[in-house]
N, C-alpha and C positions, 0 to 999 in steps of 0.2 A: 566365087562361091557366095551364096546369099544365106545369111542367117536371119532368124527371127527371135527377138528377145521378148519373153513373157514377163511382164512386170505385174506381179500378183497383188494389185492394189487391194482388192477385196477377196481374193481367192481365185479358184479356177474350177471350171466344170466343162463338160463336153460342149454344151450349148453356148456357154460364154466364149469358148475358143472359136467356134464357127462364127458367132456374131462378130467377134473382133476382126476376123479375116474379112468378113463381108464389109465391115466399116472401113477396112483398109483398102478395099477396092475390088475384091472378088465378087463377081456378079451372082446374084441369087439364081438367075436363069441357068447359069453354068452348073451350079451346085445341083439344081433340080435335074438337069439333063444327065449329069453323071450318076446321080443317085438312081436314075431309072435303069442303069446297067446292073443293079443289084436286085435279084429276084425276090423282093420283099414289097408287098403292097399293103393297102389298108391304112395309109397315113398321108398327111399333108404337111408342108412346111411353109412358114411365112416369117416375115420380119417386120419390125416396127421400131420407131425411135422413142426412147424413154429417157427420163432423167435419173441419174444415179449420183447421189451426193450433189455436188455443184456442177456436174458435167453432163453432157449429152452422150448417149451410147446406143448401140443397136441391140435389140432383143431378137433372138432366134428361137422360134417355137415349133415343136413337132406335135401335131395333133394326131392321135392314133384312133382310127375308127374300128379296128379289129384287134383286140388284145391278144398277144401271143408271147409265150416265154420260150426262149431258145437256149439250148445247152451249148457248151463249148464246141462239141463236134458238129452240131447243126450249123453254128456260125461259121466254122472253118469250111464246111462244105459250101455254104452260100458264097463266101468270099472267093474260093477257088473256082466256083462255077460261074462267077460273074464276068461281065465284059469290062470291068474296071481295069485301068492301066496297071502294069506290073508294080510300079512304085507304090501306088495306092494300096494294092493288095498286100504287099510286103509290110507296109506300115500298119495296116489294120491287124495283120497277123501278130506283129510284135506287141501291139496294144493289148490284144486279147490273151496272148501268152502271159503278159505281165499280170492281167486281171486273174487269169486261171491260177497262176502260182500263188497269188495273194489269197484267193478263195480257198485253195487247197490247204494252205497253212492254217487258215482260220478254222475250217470245218473238218480237217483231217481226212480229206479224200485220199483213198489209196489207189483210185483208178484215174484214167486219163480224161474221162468225160465229166465235166463239172456243170452242175445246174446253177446258173448265175443268179436266179431269182430276179431281183429288180434290174440287175445289170444285163440280163438277157432279154429284156423287153425291147420292143421294136424301136422306141424312141432313143434308147441308149445306143442301139446298133446304128441308127441313122446319124446320131451325133458323132460317133467314131468315124463312120464312113465320110460324112461331110467334112469333118476336120481334116482328114487325110486328103480328100479331094481339094480342099482349099490350099493345103501345103503344096500339092502338085501344081495347082494353078498359078501359085506365086513363084514357082521354081525354087522352093526352099530346100536347102541341103542340110540344114541342122537347126536345132532349137537350143536356146539358152534360157534359163529362168532364174528368178530371184529367190531370196529367202521366202519360205512358205509361211504365211500368216494363218494361224489356226483359230477358229471360233470355238464356241463352247460345246458344239456337237461334232464329234469325230467318228466316222464309221469305222468298224473293225478292219475292213480292207484297206482303208487309208492309213490306219496305224501301222499295218504291216509294210506298206510301201514307203512309209516315212523313214524307215531305218536307214541311218547314215546321212540323212538330209538335215540341212540347217533350217530351223523353224523359229518362229516367234509366236508368243501367245497373246491373244486379244480377248476382250470381253464381248465380242460379237455373238449375239444369241441365235446363231443359225449354223447349219452345216455348209460352210463356205468353201470347203475343199472336198469335191466329190471323188469317188473312186475312179470314174471315167476320166475326169480332168487330170487327176494325178497320174493315172496310168499312161496317158498321152505324154506327159512330161517325162516320166521315168523310162518309158520305152523308147522315146524318140529324142530326148533332150539331155542336157547337162546343166547342173546347177552352177551358177557363176561363183567362182571362188574369189575371195578378197585379194588373193595374191596375183590375180591375172593382170598382166601389164599390156595385153594386146589392145591395139587401138582400132576403133571402128568409126565409120561415118553413119550417123543416125538418119534413117530415112522416113518413109511414110509410117504412120501409126494408126491404130484403130482401137476402139473401145467396145467390149462385149459386156452386156449387162446380165447380172444374175436375176433370178426370178423375183426376189424380195427387195424392198427398198427401205430397210430399217433406218431410223434416225441415228446419226452419229457415225456413219460409215459410208464409204463409197463402194457399193457392192458391184464392182466392175473389174474386168481384166483388161489391161492395156498391153497391146503387142506393137512391136516396131521392127521394121526392116533394118538390118545392119549390113553394111558393106565393109569388108576388111580393108584397112589402110596400112600399107607397108607390112602386110601380114607375113610372118616368117613361114618357112616351109612347114608342111604338115609334120607333126611329131607328137610327142607325149611329154608328160612331166614325171620326173623321178625324184626321190628323196636322196640327198647327199648327206651322209653321216661322216664326221671327221673326229678323230681323237689324237692328241699329242701324247706320245708315250716315251718315257726315258728310262724306265727301270723294269722292263720285261725282257726275259731272255730271248735272243734271236731265234732259238730253237722252237719257240712257241708259235711263231707267226704262221708257219706252214699249216699247223693244226688249226689255228684260229681261222685262217682263210678257208680251209676245208669245211669247217662248221658253218661259216657264214654262207658259203655257196649252197650247202645243204638246206639252210634256212630260207633260201630264195633270193640271196643277193644276186644282183645283175652283174656286178663287177666288184673286185676287191684289189686294191693296190697299195703299195708302201713306198714312202719317200723318205730319204735321209734329210733331217732338218737340224738346225742348231737352236737349242732352247735357251732359256734363261740361265745365267751364270755359265754360259758357254758350254753347256752340257749337250753332247750329241743325242739325238732322239730320232724317233720314227713318227711320221704322220701316216696314220691308218685311215684310208678313205674307202667308204663302202657306198655303192649305188644300189638303191632298193626301191621297189614299189611301196607306196604308202601303207598298203595293207600288211606288209611284213615288218613295219617299223619296230613294233614292240619286240618281236623275236630277235631282230638284228641287234637292237640296242642292248637287250638282255645278255646276248652272247658277248658283246664287246666288254660290258662291265664285269661279267663273270670270268672271262678267260684272259683278260689283260689287267694291268695295274692302273689303268686310267681312272680318274675320279670325275671326269667331265667329258661331255660329248656335244659337239655342235651339229646342228642339222638345219637344212633349208631345202626348199623345192628348187629344181633346176629344169629348164626346158631342154628337151633332147630331140634330135632328129636322127633317124637311122635309115640306111639304105635298104631297099627291098632286096631280099635274098632268097635263094632257093638252093636245094641240095640234089645232087645226082651221085650215082656210084659208078666206079670204074674198077677194073682189076689191075693190080700192080704186083708183079712177081707171084701171081696166083692168089693174092689176098685182096679183099674188098676194101677200097679206100673211098671215102666220101669227098666229093668236090663241091666246094661252096662257090656260088656265083652271085655277085651283087650287081645291081643295076644302078649306074651312076646317073646324076641329074640330067645329063645330056642324052640319056638313053643307051649309052655304050655299056658294055659289060666287062666285068673283071672276075677271073676265076682263080681259085687256089685250092690245093689239097688240104684236108684237115690234118693238122699236125699230130694229134693223138692217134689217128688211124695209121699214119705213116710210122710212128714209133712202134705200134703194135705189129705192123707188117715187117718192120726191120727185125724185131725180136723173134718173130716166127720163122722168118726165112734165113736169118743169120747174115743178111746183107747190110752194108753200112747205111745209116739213116740218110746221108747225103745222096746216095745212089737211089734210094726209094723215093725221096723228094723229087729228084730229077726225072725219074721214070714217070711219076705221077703228073708232073708238069707237062711232059711230052704228050700225055694222053688227054690233056684238056682240049 
């Protein structure tokens, strides 16, 4: 798997993205050839080398001979009717869906067709298409990007797409983060977290220049190829919340667990522990998505006697799973199948369904479990 890291030295825009990929090795002739598969005319593209700060960078320019403004629906029709590859089309759709959502929130559109104004112009469409073409040309499977530096001019659409992102503020007197550039990152990439411990091998890099060259800043985007080194299996990150409890009635824990699951906890479990002064206690552990952290921690503090809570992110890998239904003693029981790393499969009946079937039929639970296993 090949990743590309976007180091936002001076910001990001659509043309800076394309220029950085071209500086990294994507040929302009290939970009032109692929752009020809999109039924949009009246423009030309060219590159040149320029200085930005103390470094050399590529500048990518789109010159439009026939101005035209396209709506979201028009752009979607153009993408789907094009001869561009499937991956390029899918990436373009994701970028424009991100832009559409941002524009709709700003202007309060109640319908599904958004007039993008400046973002619907030909040069913006060419920038998005060329950026996605470059990613395909490099065999890119994912994007990572750095903290986002903001200049003194921030477009409304950028403000919306910045929600939840780590930013830093600069005195730069220009719009150094454009809606097109940020939409590419938000739709196709992930911001690098400071707790990431994954190791990569740094490969080729390229520099894409912004239009302006103000003093005191390097108005350029640096991108670099990353190859995973000893990369762990694909997975995700969860929050682990822990609390040591020694003075809550055991009768409470079933209720607390239920409330935590209702709040979105991925798992809840209890362990017997020996606390200070040799007092027996309970270690309550909750696994949760980061977005549910506030709800989960509030329930723990409200419903137990703990006065402290530990939390930390943890990597997690899970097996791919699917569900099917079978009939056991006339009752529907789900069968869960997981795919092991070697491709083999393992199936088992859902315990809650078997309990329900036993209750309805009056048969012993063990018999229902055995019948369900035979039907796998």
